[in-house]
N, C-alpha and C positions, 0 to 999 in steps of 0.2 A: 444210734448207739448211745448208751448213757455215758455221761462224763465219768472219768476215772475218779476213784475215791482218793482223796488226798491223805497222806500220812500226817499224823499229829505227833508232836513232842510235848506231852503234858508235863507241867511242873508237878513233881511229886508222883503220887500213885495214879496209875491209869485204871480208873474204875471200870471201864468197859472190859479190859483184860481180866480184872478180878472177877467180874460177873461171868465171863466166858469160862475161865478156869474153874470157878466154883461149880458151874453147871456140869462140866465134863467130869471133874473129880467126884462130884456127888453121884453121878450115874455110875461111873466105873467102880468106885469103892463103896458107895452107899447101898446100891441094890443087893450085892452079895451080903453085906452086913445085915441089912434088914431081913433077908431070907434066912441067914444063919441064926439071928436072934429069934425069929419066929418059930424055929424048931423047939425052943425051950418053953413055949407058951401054947396052951391049948386054945386054938381059935376055931370054934365050931361053925360059925356063920360067916357069910361074906361081909356082913357089916362089921363084925369084930376084926376080920382080916384087914379091911380097908382102914378102919380107925387105928389099928396097930401100925400099919404102914405109914399113915400120916403122922402119927405121934413120933415114931422113931425116925422117920424121914426128916421131920422138922428139926430134930436135934442134930442129926447128921448134917443137914444143910447149914445150920448156923455155925457149927463147929468147923466145917470145911471152909465156909466163907471167912470166918475170923482167921483161920490158919493161912489161907491164901492171901488175905489182906496183910497180915503180919509179915509174911514172906516177901510180898511185893514192896512193902514199906522198907524192910531191911535191905533189900537189894537196891532200892533207889536212894538209900541214905548215903 
């Protein structure tokens, strides 16, 4: 049986938690947002669809990451 994972008490922002929350929030909120935004754009090929999803998804990811980081920083202050 593997050893139990110890709990940590980081000083300041827990970046592991920020990454996990960013991942979950981006999937939950980002996927429907990308799908909704794609309705307003004519995407005729799979390449256009993939590039659109990557471009919009990158913006959603960075905005979500910054928002989660700001929230965690404010809560830990």
